[in-house]
N, C-alpha and C positions, 0 to 999 in steps of 0.2 A: 428528282428536282420538280416533278409535276409539270404543269404547263406554264412556262414563264410568262407568256403573254397575258395570263389571267391574274397575275399578282397585282395587288393594288395597295401600296403604302401611302400614307397620308403625310404631307409635308406641313410646314408651319402655317401655311396660308389655307389649310383645309383641303387642298386638292392633292394631286400626285406631287411628290417631291420634285422640285426644280433643280436640275444638275447643271452647274456651269462648267462647260468644257473649255479649258484653256487651250485654244486651238494652235495649230502649227502655223508657220510663216514660210512661204516659198517665194519664188521669183516668177513673175508673169511678164510677157511682152508688154511694153509700154506703148500704147497708141498704135498697136499693130506693127511696131518696129521689131525686126528680127535681132537687132543688136542692142537695144535698150530694154531694160527690165525695171520693174518696180515691185516692192513687197506686196504679197497677197495673203490675207488671213484665210485659213482653210481648215478643214477637218475631214478625215476619212469617214465615210458613212458606217464603217464597221463599228466605230465607237458610238455613234448616234444610235444605231440599231441595237447595240447591246444595252444602252441605257433605257431605251424604250421597252425592250423585252424584259428588263428587270423591274419595270414598273415606274420609271422616272420620266420626267419631261426634260429633254436636253435643250440647252441653249449654248451656242458657241460664243465665248467671250473674246472680243477683239483685243489685241495687245496695246491697250492704252493705259499705261501705268497710273496716270493721274486720276483715272476713273475707277480704280480698283475698289475704293470704299463704296461707291455706288453699285458696282457690280456685285460685291459681296452682300449688299442689302437686298439683292434680287433673288438670291439662290439659297437652297437648303444644303448644298454640298458642292465640292469642287473636284473635278477630274482633270489630272494632268496627263496628257496622252504621250505616246511614243514620238520619237523624232530622231534627228541626227545627234551628233556628239557635242557635249558642252565644252566650251573653252574653260580651261582650268586655271588660267592666270589669276582670275579674281579670288581663287581659293589657295593661292600660294604655290602653284605647281605649273611648270611649262606644259603647254598642250602638245601632245605627240603629233608630229607632222603628218602621220599617216591617217589621222582621223578625218571623218567627214563633218566639218563644223556646222553646227546649227546656226540659223540666221541670228545675228547679234540682237536684233530687235526682240525676237522671241525670248532669248535668254535673259535680257534685261527685264522684260515683262514678268517672266516666270519667277525670277529672283525677287522682284518687288512684290509679287503675289504671295509667295511663300513667307516673306517677311511680314506682310500684312496679316497673314493667317496665324502668325505667332501670337498676336493679341486677340485672336478669335478661336481659342482652342475648342469651342463647342461645335465648330463647323467641321463636318466629316470631310476628309480628304483621301482620295485614292490616286496614287501615281503609278503609271505604267511605263516600263522600260526606261527611256530617257527621263520621264517624270519621276520615277523612283530614284534615279541617279542624282537628279537635282535636289530631291529631298535630303539625300544623304550628304551631299556637298554642303548644303545650307546648315546641316546639323553638325558640321565639323569633320565630316568623313572625307574619304579620298577614293579615287578610281584607279583600277587597273585598266589602262587605256588601250591596251592591245593584247587581247587574250591569246592570240596565236603564239605570242612570245612565252606566255605563262604555261599554257596547256599543250603546246605543240599540236600534233594532228588531232588530239582529243578535242580540241576547240570546235571541230566540225559538229559536235553533238549539240552545240548551241546556235547553229546557224541554219535557219529555215527547216527546223525539225523539232519534233516533240522529244522531251527527255524527262526522266523521273524527278520529282521534287518531293522532299520530305519536310513537312510542316512541323515546327516546334510545338510542343504541347501547350505552352502558354499563349500561342497565337492561333490556336484552332478556332477560337470564337470569331476571329477576323476572317480567316481563310478556309474555315471548315476543316473537318478531319478527313484528309484526302491522301492517306498513305498509299504510295505506289502510283498516284496519278501522274500522267505525262502531258503537261500542257505544251503549247507551241512557243518556241523561242526564236529570236532573230537579233543577236547582239554580238558585237566584237569587243565591247567593253563590259565591265562589271564593277561592282563596289568592292574595293579592297578593304576599306575600313568604314563601318557604318556610323562613326561618330557617336553621338548621344542616343541614336536610335538602336533598338534591339533587333537582332537578327530573328526573323520569323520563319524562314525556310531556307534550305540549301539544296543544291543539286548533289548527286552522289559523288561528284569530284570535288565538293567543298565550295563551289561557287555560291555566293550569297544570292538567293533568289527572291527574297522578300524581307522587308523591314517594317517595323512599326514603332510608335511612340506609346508605351504603356500608360503614361500619365494622361493621355487624351482619349476621349470616348471612341474616336475612330480616326486614326492617322496612319495609313499603311501604304506601302508601295510594293509592287511585284515586278520582277525583271522580265517575266514572260508576258505573252499577249493573251489575256483571258478572252478577249473578243474574237480570237481566232482559235479557241481551244474547245469548242463544242459546248454542250449543255451541262457538263459535269461540275463537280465542286470547284475545280480550279479554272473553269471556263466561265460560263454565265453565272455560276454560283458566286464568284467573286463580286460581280456587279450587283447581284441580288442582295448579298449581305451589305454592300455599300449603300445601295438605295434604301434598304430597310433602315440603316443607321441614319440616313438623311431624313427619314420620316419620323425620327425620334423614338 
């Protein structure tokens, strides 16, 4: 992979590609009160550091749906990061009561953002974990909401641990040819049906690990966390390919 920090891709404005990170939303104490909270837009530095190391300029997009057209006018690409579990009622399925629900404000924003990106197919998009799951849901897919039920004890291979991923041949241009690579995963849910998206990679147990939209220049999601998977093809390499796409 060489020295990631020395890579320099050029975005539409002539400088490094600007990557809009659709941030997370959590709850923070309101006015110092231990009992009252208010939503807070935030982003783990691991995502920011990965974008920088891959040659991009990260900016965190606050969850303001009505400003999405302005936000997309500022960026060369969009990164949807990991998070808690989506509510699936908007997609025609009850939410499993055992999930950890994502903040509703975040899901409303991400849904609006992905809808807006449907009319901007030239904008590269990368989804990570929850971000990939939202991409699949918006594409008509569905989730296996509690993998311990599906895999039994074998589910542990997907929780706080690396495991092997096999990339489909037609997706190697997006995710690089990384046969036998073992990126880091942390998820209790997975895509059961990718909808109109194509499956780009699977785990050895058949779990869908990556998806993409072949008709768009770069629209891909990964179930694992490349920002926590080292400097190899399925680690920083994923961000490098994404940032390069954002540079045209």
